[in-house]
N, CA, C, O and the ligand as a Tripos MOL2 file, in Angstrom:
@<TRIPOS>MOLECULE
protein
  241   239    61     0     0
PROTEIN
NO_CHARGES

@<TRIPOS>ATOM
      1 N         -59.4180   40.5870   64.5220 N.3       1 MET1
      2 CA        -58.1540   40.0170   64.0550 C.3       1 MET1
      3 C         -57.5050   40.8600   62.9770 C.2       1 MET1
      4 O         -56.3370   40.6460   62.6520 O.2       1 MET1
      5 N         -58.2400   41.8230   62.4100 N.am      2 SER2
      6 CA        -57.6850   42.5540   61.2630 C.3       2 SER2
      7 C         -57.1850   43.9390   61.6610 C.2       2 SER2
      8 O         -56.9410   44.7870   60.8020 O.2       2 SER2
      9 N         -57.0360   44.1610   62.9430 N.am      3 TYR3
     10 CA        -56.6210   45.4830   63.4210 C.3       3 TYR3
     11 C         -55.3510   45.9910   62.7600 C.2       3 TYR3
     12 O         -55.2460   47.1680   62.4150 O.2       3 TYR3
     13 N         -54.4010   45.1060   62.5910 N.am      4 TYR4
     14 CA        -53.0780   45.5580   62.1580 C.3       4 TYR4
     15 C         -52.8400   45.3360   60.6690 C.2       4 TYR4
     16 O         -51.7370   45.5610   60.1710 O.2       4 TYR4
     17 N         -53.8660   44.8990   59.9680 N.am      5 ASN5
     18 CA        -53.6650   44.5660   58.5610 C.3       5 ASN5
     19 C         -53.2650   45.7630   57.7110 C.2       5 ASN5
     20 O         -52.5600   45.6120   56.7130 O.2       5 ASN5
     21 N         -53.7030   46.9220   58.0930 N.am      6 ASN6
     22 CA        -53.3890   48.0980   57.2810 C.3       6 ASN6
     23 C         -52.0410   48.7050   57.6210 C.2       6 ASN6
     24 O         -51.5840   49.6500   56.9780 O.2       6 ASN6
     25 N         -51.4430   48.1670   58.6000 N.am      7 ARG7
     26 CA        -50.1570   48.7230   59.0280 C.3       7 ARG7
     27 C         -49.0330   47.9950   58.3290 C.2       7 ARG7
     28 O         -48.9710   46.7650   58.3010 O.2       7 ARG7
     29 N         -48.1570   48.7860   57.7700 N.am      8 LYS8
     30 CA        -46.9760   48.1780   57.1740 C.3       8 LYS8
     31 C         -45.8010   48.3690   58.1160 C.2       8 LYS8
     32 O         -45.6210   49.4310   58.7130 O.2       8 LYS8
     33 N         -45.0410   47.3560   58.2290 N.am      9 GLU9
     34 CA        -43.8470   47.4820   59.0560 C.3       9 GLU9
     35 C         -42.8760   48.4200   58.3610 C.2       9 GLU9
     36 O         -42.4570   48.1700   57.2320 O.2       9 GLU9
     37 N         -42.5300   49.4770   59.0280 N.am     10 GLU10
     38 CA        -41.6680   50.4760   58.4080 C.3      10 GLU10
     39 C         -40.2090   50.1210   58.6600 C.2      10 GLU10
     40 O         -39.7540   49.9840   59.7950 O.2      10 GLU10
     41 N         -39.5180   49.9820   57.5730 N.am     11 ARG11
     42 CA        -38.0810   49.7630   57.6990 C.3      11 ARG11
     43 C         -37.3830   50.8110   56.8670 C.2      11 ARG11
     44 O         -37.7630   51.0480   55.7210 O.2      11 ARG11
     45 N         -36.3840   51.4320   57.4160 N.am     12 PRO12
     46 CA        -35.6570   52.4290   56.6220 C.3      12 PRO12
     47 C         -34.9820   51.7630   55.4290 C.2      12 PRO12
     48 O         -34.4330   50.6670   55.5400 O.2      12 PRO12
     49 N         -35.0340   52.4390   54.2960 N.am     13 GLU13
     50 CA        -34.3770   51.8830   53.1140 C.3      13 GLU13
     51 C         -33.0340   52.5660   52.9300 C.2      13 GLU13
     52 O         -32.9040   53.7790   53.0960 O.2      13 GLU13
     53 N         -32.0700   51.7850   52.5950 N.am     14 VAL14
     54 CA        -30.7260   52.3240   52.4160 C.3      14 VAL14
     55 C         -30.1610   51.8550   51.0900 C.2      14 VAL14
     56 O         -30.4980   50.7800   50.5950 O.2      14 VAL14
     57 N         -29.2940   52.6850   50.5260 N.am     15 GLU15
     58 CA        -28.6190   52.2830   49.3060 C.3      15 GLU15
     59 C         -27.5860   51.2200   49.6670 C.2      15 GLU15
     60 O         -26.7220   51.4340   50.5180 O.2      15 GLU15
     61 N         -27.6930   50.0960   49.0160 N.am     16 THR16
     62 CA        -26.9110   48.9260   49.3890 C.3      16 THR16
     63 C         -26.0840   48.4740   48.2050 C.2      16 THR16
     64 O         -26.5680   48.4660   47.0730 O.2      16 THR16
     65 N         -24.8550   48.1040   48.4540 N.am     17 SER17
     66 CA        -24.0190   47.5510   47.3870 C.3      17 SER17
     67 C         -24.4490   46.1250   47.0970 C.2      17 SER17
     68 O         -24.5760   45.2980   48.0000 O.2      17 SER17
     69 N         -24.6650   45.8610   45.8450 N.am     18 ILE18
     70 CA        -25.0870   44.5220   45.4470 C.3      18 ILE18
     71 C         -24.2580   44.0460   44.2560 C.2      18 ILE18
     72 O         -23.5360   44.8200   43.6260 O.2      18 ILE18
     73 N         -24.3810   42.7880   43.9760 N.am     19 TRP19
     74 CA        -23.8890   42.2160   42.7300 C.3      19 TRP19
     75 C         -25.1140   41.9490   41.8610 C.2      19 TRP19
     76 O         -26.0330   41.2400   42.2720 O.2      19 TRP19
     77 N         -25.1200   42.5200   40.6600 N.am     20 ALA20
     78 CA        -26.2570   42.3360   39.7640 C.3      20 ALA20
     79 C         -25.8420   41.4540   38.5990 C.2      20 ALA20
     80 O         -24.7120   41.5320   38.1160 O.2      20 ALA20
     81 N         -26.7600   40.6230   38.1580 N.am     21 CYS21
     82 CA        -26.4870   39.7170   37.0500 C.3      21 CYS21
     83 C         -26.3120   40.5040   35.7530 C.2      21 CYS21
     84 O         -27.0340   41.4690   35.5020 O.2      21 CYS21
     85 N         -25.3500   40.0850   34.9330 N.am     22 THR22
     86 CA        -25.1220   40.7710   33.6590 C.3      22 THR22
     87 C         -26.0120   40.2210   32.5510 C.2      22 THR22
     88 O         -26.0380   40.7600   31.4440 O.2      22 THR22
     89 N         -26.7270   39.1700   32.8410 N.am     23 ASN23
     90 CA        -27.6290   38.5710   31.8610 C.3      23 ASN23
     91 C         -28.9460   39.3520   31.8470 C.2      23 ASN23
     92 O         -29.6500   39.4210   32.8550 O.2      23 ASN23
     93 N         -29.2640   39.9330   30.6960 N.am     24 ASP24
     94 CA        -30.4650   40.7670   30.5980 C.3      24 ASP24
     95 C         -31.7450   39.9980   30.8810 C.2      24 ASP24
     96 O         -32.7420   40.5900   31.2960 O.2      24 ASP24
     97 N         -31.7310   38.7120   30.6680 N.am     25 ASP25
     98 CA        -32.9390   37.9130   30.8640 C.3      25 ASP25
     99 C         -33.1000   37.4320   32.3000 C.2      25 ASP25
    100 O         -34.0480   36.7180   32.6260 O.2      25 ASP25
    101 N         -32.1790   37.8250   33.1370 N.am     26 CYS26
    102 CA        -32.1600   37.2920   34.4950 C.3      26 CYS26
    103 C         -32.2480   38.4290   35.4990 C.2      26 CYS26
    104 O         -31.6250   39.4740   35.3160 O.2      26 CYS26
    105 N         -33.0020   38.2310   36.5340 N.am     27 ASN27
    106 CA        -33.1330   39.2560   37.5720 C.3      27 ASN27
    107 C         -32.2850   38.9620   38.8030 C.2      27 ASN27
    108 O         -32.4920   39.5410   39.8700 O.2      27 ASN27
    109 N         -31.3460   38.0690   38.6400 N.am     28 GLY28
    110 CA        -30.5560   37.6570   39.8000 C.3      28 GLY28
    111 C         -29.6690   38.7600   40.3470 C.2      28 GLY28
    112 O         -29.0870   39.5390   39.5920 O.2      28 GLY28
    113 N         -29.5740   38.8180   41.6470 N.am     29 TRP29
    114 CA        -28.6440   39.7290   42.3100 C.3      29 TRP29
    115 C         -28.4290   39.2350   43.7270 C.2      29 TRP29
    116 O         -29.2180   38.4490   44.2520 O.2      29 TRP29
    117 N         -27.3490   39.7080   44.3400 N.am     30 MET30
    118 CA        -27.0470   39.3360   45.7170 C.3      30 MET30
    119 C         -26.5280   40.5450   46.4570 C.2      30 MET30
    120 O         -25.8820   41.4170   45.8750 O.2      30 MET30
    121 N         -26.8100   40.5920   47.7250 N.am     31 ARG31
    122 CA        -26.1980   41.6350   48.5490 C.3      31 ARG31
    123 C         -24.7050   41.3790   48.6550 C.2      31 ARG31
    124 O         -24.2610   40.2520   48.8750 O.2      31 ARG31
    125 N         -23.9470   42.4450   48.4960 N.am     32 GLU32
    126 CA        -22.4970   42.2800   48.5750 C.3      32 GLU32
    127 C         -22.0790   41.7500   49.9470 C.2      32 GLU32
    128 O         -21.1430   40.9570   50.0550 O.2      32 GLU32
    129 N         -22.7710   42.1890   50.9780 N.am     33 ASN33
    130 CA        -22.4370   41.7510   52.3350 C.3      33 ASN33
    131 C         -22.5540   40.2450   52.5170 C.2      33 ASN33
    132 O         -21.8940   39.6590   53.3750 O.2      33 ASN33
    133 N         -23.3930   39.6280   51.7080 N.am     34 PHE34
    134 CA        -23.6320   38.2040   51.8710 C.3      34 PHE34
    135 C         -22.7620   37.3800   50.9360 C.2      34 PHE34
    136 O         -22.9030   36.1610   50.8370 O.2      34 PHE34
    137 N         -21.8660   38.0690   50.2610 N.am     35 THR35
    138 CA        -21.0560   37.3900   49.2720 C.3      35 THR35
    139 C         -19.6280   37.2810   49.7800 C.2      35 THR35
    140 O         -19.0530   38.2670   50.2400 O.2      35 THR35
    141 N         -19.0690   36.1190   49.7030 N.am     36 PHE36
    142 CA        -17.7360   35.9250   50.2470 C.3      36 PHE36
    143 C         -16.7000   35.7100   49.1570 C.2      36 PHE36
    144 O         -15.5020   35.8350   49.4080 O.2      36 PHE36
    145 N         -17.1420   35.3930   47.9650 N.am     37 GLU37
    146 CA        -16.1950   35.2320   46.8700 C.3      37 GLU37
    147 C         -15.7780   36.5890   46.3340 C.2      37 GLU37
    148 O         -16.5310   37.5590   46.4160 O.2      37 GLU37
    149 N         -14.5880   36.6500   45.7920 N.am     38 LYS38
    150 CA        -14.1210   37.9000   45.1840 C.3      38 LYS38
    151 C         -14.8990   38.1940   43.9160 C.2      38 LYS38
    152 O         -15.2520   39.3410   43.6400 O.2      38 LYS38
    153 N         -15.1630   37.1390   43.1420 N.am     39 LYS39
    154 CA        -15.9350   37.3110   41.9310 C.3      39 LYS39
    155 C         -17.0670   36.2800   41.8990 C.2      39 LYS39
    156 O         -16.9360   35.2120   41.3020 O.2      39 LYS39
    157 N         -18.1600   36.6180   42.5430 N.am     40 PRO40
    158 CA        -19.2680   35.6580   42.6090 C.3      40 PRO40
    159 C         -19.9740   35.5300   41.2620 C.2      40 PRO40
    160 O         -19.8620   36.4050   40.4030 O.2      40 PRO40
    161 N         -20.6910   34.4440   41.0940 N.am     41 VAL41
    162 CA        -21.5150   34.2820   39.9010 C.3      41 VAL41
    163 C         -22.9760   34.2630   40.3260 C.2      41 VAL41
    164 O         -23.3060   34.0320   41.4890 O.2      41 VAL41
    165 N         -23.8410   34.5120   39.3480 N.am     42 CYS42
    166 CA        -25.2680   34.5760   39.6170 C.3      42 CYS42
    167 C         -25.7700   33.2390   40.1610 C.2      42 CYS42
    168 O         -25.4750   32.1860   39.5960 O.2      42 CYS42
    169 N         -26.5300   33.2810   41.2600 N.am     43 PRO43
    170 CA        -27.0680   32.0360   41.8220 C.3      43 PRO43
    171 C         -28.1300   31.4070   40.9300 C.2      43 PRO43
    172 O         -28.4390   30.2250   41.0780 O.2      43 PRO43
    173 N         -28.6860   32.1740   40.0150 N.am     44 LEU44
    174 CA        -29.7650   31.6510   39.1700 C.3      44 LEU44
    175 C         -29.2530   31.1100   37.8490 C.2      44 LEU44
    176 O         -29.6840   30.0440   37.4080 O.2      44 LEU44
    177 N         -28.3360   31.8310   37.2070 N.am     45 CYS45
    178 CA        -27.9300   31.4320   35.8580 C.3      45 CYS45
    179 C         -26.4180   31.2980   35.7060 C.2      45 CYS45
    180 O         -25.9250   31.0090   34.6160 O.2      45 CYS45
    181 N         -25.6850   31.5070   36.7960 N.am     46 GLN46
    182 CA        -24.2260   31.3650   36.7820 C.3      46 GLN46
    183 C         -23.5270   32.3320   35.8380 C.2      46 GLN46
    184 O         -22.3820   32.1010   35.4500 O.2      46 GLN46
    185 N         -24.2080   33.4140   35.4660 N.am     47 SER47
    186 CA        -23.5300   34.4440   34.6720 C.3      47 SER47
    187 C         -22.6300   35.2830   35.5720 C.2      47 SER47
    188 O         -22.6750   35.1840   36.7980 O.2      47 SER47
    189 N         -21.8180   36.1050   34.9310 N.am     48 GLU48
    190 CA        -21.0060   37.0410   35.6990 C.3      48 GLU48
    191 C         -21.8950   38.0540   36.3890 C.2      48 GLU48
    192 O         -22.9920   38.3610   35.9250 O.2      48 GLU48
    193 N         -21.4050   38.5660   37.5010 N.am     49 LEU49
    194 CA        -22.1230   39.6270   38.2030 C.3      49 LEU49
    195 C         -21.3010   40.9030   38.1410 C.2      49 LEU49
    196 O         -20.0720   40.8690   38.0870 O.2      49 LEU49
    197 N         -22.0000   42.0190   38.1490 N.am     50 LYS50
    198 CA        -21.2910   43.2890   38.2140 C.3      50 LYS50
    199 C         -21.7850   44.0720   39.4260 C.2      50 LYS50
    200 O         -22.9220   43.9130   39.8680 O.2      50 LYS50
    201 N         -20.9180   44.9080   39.9450 N.am     51 LYS51
    202 CA        -21.2760   45.6870   41.1220 C.3      51 LYS51
    203 C         -22.3170   46.7280   40.7600 C.2      51 LYS51
    204 O         -22.2590   47.3700   39.7110 O.2      51 LYS51
    205 N         -23.2690   46.8720   41.6660 N.am     52 ASP52
    206 CA        -24.3440   47.8170   41.4380 C.3      52 ASP52
    207 C         -24.8680   48.2810   42.7880 C.2      52 ASP52
    208 O         -24.4030   47.8350   43.8370 O.2      52 ASP52
    209 N         -25.8320   49.1740   42.7440 N.am     53 LYS53
    210 CA        -26.4610   49.6420   43.9790 C.3      53 LYS53
    211 C         -27.9510   49.4480   43.8810 C.2      53 LYS53
    212 O         -28.5330   49.5120   42.7980 O.2      53 LYS53
    213 N         -28.5600   49.2100   45.0180 N.am     54 LYS54
    214 CA        -29.9880   48.9830   45.0630 C.3      54 LYS54
    215 C         -30.4800   49.5530   46.3870 C.2      54 LYS54
    216 O         -29.8090   49.4380   47.4120 O.2      54 LYS54
    217 N         -31.6540   50.1650   46.3530 N.am     55 THR55
    218 CA        -32.2310   50.6690   47.5950 C.3      55 THR55
    219 C         -33.0560   49.5560   48.2230 C.2      55 THR55
    220 O         -34.0470   49.0950   47.6570 O.2      55 THR55
    221 N         -32.6290   49.1450   49.3900 N.am     56 LEU56
    222 CA        -33.2170   47.9690   50.0330 C.3      56 LEU56
    223 C         -33.5230   48.2750   51.4890 C.2      56 LEU56
    224 O         -32.8960   49.1430   52.0980 O.2      56 LEU56
    225 N         -34.4970   47.5540   52.0460 N.am     57 PRO57
    226 CA        -34.7410   47.7090   53.4820 C.3      57 PRO57
    227 C         -33.4840   47.3560   54.2750 C.2      57 PRO57
    228 O         -32.7850   46.3880   53.9790 O.2      57 PRO57
    229 N         -33.2350   48.1480   55.2550 N.am     58 GLN58
    230 CA        -32.0380   47.9170   56.0610 C.3      58 GLN58
    231 C         -32.1820   46.6190   56.8530 C.2      58 GLN58
    232 O         -33.2510   46.2890   57.3650 O.2      58 GLN58
    233 N         -31.0810   45.9070   56.9320 N.am     59 ILE59
    234 CA        -31.0850   44.7180   57.7880 C.3      59 ILE59
    235 C         -29.9900   44.8610   58.8250 C.2      59 ILE59
    236 O         -28.9490   45.4690   58.5790 O.2      59 ILE59
    237 N         -30.2400   44.3050   59.9550 N.am     60 ASN60
    238 CA        -29.2550   44.4440   61.0320 C.3      60 ASN60
    239 C         -28.3810   43.2070   61.1450 C.2      60 ASN60
    240 O         -27.4970   43.1510   62.0000 O.2      60 ASN60
    241 ZN        -28.4060   35.5380   36.4580 Zn       61 ZN61
@<TRIPOS>BOND
     1     1     2 1
     2     2     3 1
     3     3     4 2
     4     3     5 am
     5     5     6 1
     6     6     7 1
     7     7     8 2
     8     7     9 am
     9     9    10 1
    10    10    11 1
    11    11    12 2
    12    11    13 am
    13    13    14 1
    14    14    15 1
    15    15    16 2
    16    15    17 am
    17    17    18 1
    18    18    19 1
    19    19    20 2
    20    19    21 am
    21    21    22 1
    22    22    23 1
    23    23    24 2
    24    23    25 am
    25    25    26 1
    26    26    27 1
    27    27    28 2
    28    27    29 am
    29    29    30 1
    30    30    31 1
    31    31    32 2
    32    31    33 am
    33    33    34 1
    34    34    35 1
    35    35    36 2
    36    35    37 am
    37    37    38 1
    38    38    39 1
    39    39    40 2
    40    39    41 am
    41    41    42 1
    42    42    43 1
    43    43    44 2
    44    43    45 am
    45    45    46 1
    46    46    47 1
    47    47    48 2
    48    47    49 am
    49    49    50 1
    50    50    51 1
    51    51    52 2
    52    51    53 am
    53    53    54 1
    54    54    55 1
    55    55    56 2
    56    55    57 am
    57    57    58 1
    58    58    59 1
    59    59    60 2
    60    59    61 am
    61    61    62 1
    62    62    63 1
    63    63    64 2
    64    63    65 am
    65    65    66 1
    66    66    67 1
    67    67    68 2
    68    67    69 am
    69    69    70 1
    70    70    71 1
    71    71    72 2
    72    71    73 am
    73    73    74 1
    74    74    75 1
    75    75    76 2
    76    75    77 am
    77    77    78 1
    78    78    79 1
    79    79    80 2
    80    79    81 am
    81    81    82 1
    82    82    83 1
    83    83    84 2
    84    83    85 am
    85    85    86 1
    86    86    87 1
    87    87    88 2
    88    87    89 am
    89    89    90 1
    90    90    91 1
    91    91    92 2
    92    91    93 am
    93    93    94 1
    94    94    95 1
    95    95    96 2
    96    95    97 am
    97    97    98 1
    98    98    99 1
    99    99   100 2
   100    99   101 am
   101   101   102 1
   102   102   103 1
   103   103   104 2
   104   103   105 am
   105   105   106 1
   106   106   107 1
   107   107   108 2
   108   107   109 am
   109   109   110 1
   110   110   111 1
   111   111   112 2
   112   111   113 am
   113   113   114 1
   114   114   115 1
   115   115   116 2
   116   115   117 am
   117   117   118 1
   118   118   119 1
   119   119   120 2
   120   119   121 am
   121   121   122 1
   122   122   123 1
   123   123   124 2
   124   123   125 am
   125   125   126 1
   126   126   127 1
   127   127   128 2
   128   127   129 am
   129   129   130 1
   130   130   131 1
   131   131   132 2
   132   131   133 am
   133   133   134 1
   134   134   135 1
   135   135   136 2
   136   135   137 am
   137   137   138 1
   138   138   139 1
   139   139   140 2
   140   139   141 am
   141   141   142 1
   142   142   143 1
   143   143   144 2
   144   143   145 am
   145   145   146 1
   146   146   147 1
   147   147   148 2
   148   147   149 am
   149   149   150 1
   150   150   151 1
   151   151   152 2
   152   151   153 am
   153   153   154 1
   154   154   155 1
   155   155   156 2
   156   155   157 am
   157   157   158 1
   158   158   159 1
   159   159   160 2
   160   159   161 am
   161   161   162 1
   162   162   163 1
   163   163   164 2
   164   163   165 am
   165   165   166 1
   166   166   167 1
   167   167   168 2
   168   167   169 am
   169   169   170 1
   170   170   171 1
   171   171   172 2
   172   171   173 am
   173   173   174 1
   174   174   175 1
   175   175   176 2
   176   175   177 am
   177   177   178 1
   178   178   179 1
   179   179   180 2
   180   179   181 am
   181   181   182 1
   182   182   183 1
   183   183   184 2
   184   183   185 am
   185   185   186 1
   186   186   187 1
   187   187   188 2
   188   187   189 am
   189   189   190 1
   190   190   191 1
   191   191   192 2
   192   191   193 am
   193   193   194 1
   194   194   195 1
   195   195   196 2
   196   195   197 am
   197   197   198 1
   198   198   199 1
   199   199   200 2
   200   199   201 am
   201   201   202 1
   202   202   203 1
   203   203   204 2
   204   203   205 am
   205   205   206 1
   206   206   207 1
   207   207   208 2
   208   207   209 am
   209   209   210 1
   210   210   211 1
   211   211   212 2
   212   211   213 am
   213   213   214 1
   214   214   215 1
   215   215   216 2
   216   215   217 am
   217   217   218 1
   218   218   219 1
   219   219   220 2
   220   219   221 am
   221   221   222 1
   222   222   223 1
   223   223   224 2
   224   223   225 am
   225   225   226 1
   226   226   227 1
   227   227   228 2
   228   227   229 am
   229   229   230 1
   230   230   231 1
   231   231   232 2
   232   231   233 am
   233   233   234 1
   234   234   235 1
   235   235   236 2
   236   235   237 am
   237   237   238 1
   238   238   239 1
   239   239   240 2
@<TRIPOS>SUBSTRUCTURE
     1 MET1         2 RESIDUE 1 A MET
     2 SER2         6 RESIDUE 1 A SER
     3 TYR3        10 RESIDUE 1 A TYR
     4 TYR4        14 RESIDUE 1 A TYR
     5 ASN5        18 RESIDUE 1 A ASN
     6 ASN6        22 RESIDUE 1 A ASN
     7 ARG7        26 RESIDUE 1 A ARG
     8 LYS8        30 RESIDUE 1 A LYS
     9 GLU9        34 RESIDUE 1 A GLU
    10 GLU10       38 RESIDUE 1 A GLU
    11 ARG11       42 RESIDUE 1 A ARG
    12 PRO12       46 RESIDUE 1 A PRO
    13 GLU13       50 RESIDUE 1 A GLU
    14 VAL14       54 RESIDUE 1 A VAL
    15 GLU15       58 RESIDUE 1 A GLU
    16 THR16       62 RESIDUE 1 A THR
    17 SER17       66 RESIDUE 1 A SER
    18 ILE18       70 RESIDUE 1 A ILE
    19 TRP19       74 RESIDUE 1 A TRP
    20 ALA20       78 RESIDUE 1 A ALA
    21 CYS21       82 RESIDUE 1 A CYS
    22 THR22       86 RESIDUE 1 A THR
    23 ASN23       90 RESIDUE 1 A ASN
    24 ASP24       94 RESIDUE 1 A ASP
    25 ASP25       98 RESIDUE 1 A ASP
    26 CYS26      102 RESIDUE 1 A CYS
    27 ASN27      106 RESIDUE 1 A ASN
    28 GLY28      110 RESIDUE 1 A GLY
    29 TRP29      114 RESIDUE 1 A TRP
    30 MET30      118 RESIDUE 1 A MET
    31 ARG31      122 RESIDUE 1 A ARG
    32 GLU32      126 RESIDUE 1 A GLU
    33 ASN33      130 RESIDUE 1 A ASN
    34 PHE34      134 RESIDUE 1 A PHE
    35 THR35      138 RESIDUE 1 A THR
    36 PHE36      142 RESIDUE 1 A PHE
    37 GLU37      146 RESIDUE 1 A GLU
    38 LYS38      150 RESIDUE 1 A LYS
    39 LYS39      154 RESIDUE 1 A LYS
    40 PRO40      158 RESIDUE 1 A PRO
    41 VAL41      162 RESIDUE 1 A VAL
    42 CYS42      166 RESIDUE 1 A CYS
    43 PRO43      170 RESIDUE 1 A PRO
    44 LEU44      174 RESIDUE 1 A LEU
    45 CYS45      178 RESIDUE 1 A CYS
    46 GLN46      182 RESIDUE 1 A GLN
    47 SER47      186 RESIDUE 1 A SER
    48 GLU48      190 RESIDUE 1 A GLU
    49 LEU49      194 RESIDUE 1 A LEU
    50 LYS50      198 RESIDUE 1 A LYS
    51 LYS51      202 RESIDUE 1 A LYS
    52 ASP52      206 RESIDUE 1 A ASP
    53 LYS53      210 RESIDUE 1 A LYS
    54 LYS54      214 RESIDUE 1 A LYS
    55 THR55      218 RESIDUE 1 A THR
    56 LEU56      222 RESIDUE 1 A LEU
    57 PRO57      226 RESIDUE 1 A PRO
    58 GLN58      230 RESIDUE 1 A GLN
    59 ILE59      234 RESIDUE 1 A ILE
    60 ASN60      238 RESIDUE 1 A ASN
    61 ZN61       241 GROUP 0 **** ****
């Protein structure tokens, strides 16, 4: 049963536009693609978000 345990699913990582929380104490962020508001707020602390980039596994 453990044949595939050492195998990691390889997904290409791409630089992705995200919204990052401006609150230093918060790690909240969202993918820009999943955001429909012009100026979204953090889902965790409702702080302002700023545009940023993050290297993330590609999603289709
Ligand atoms: Zn936040």
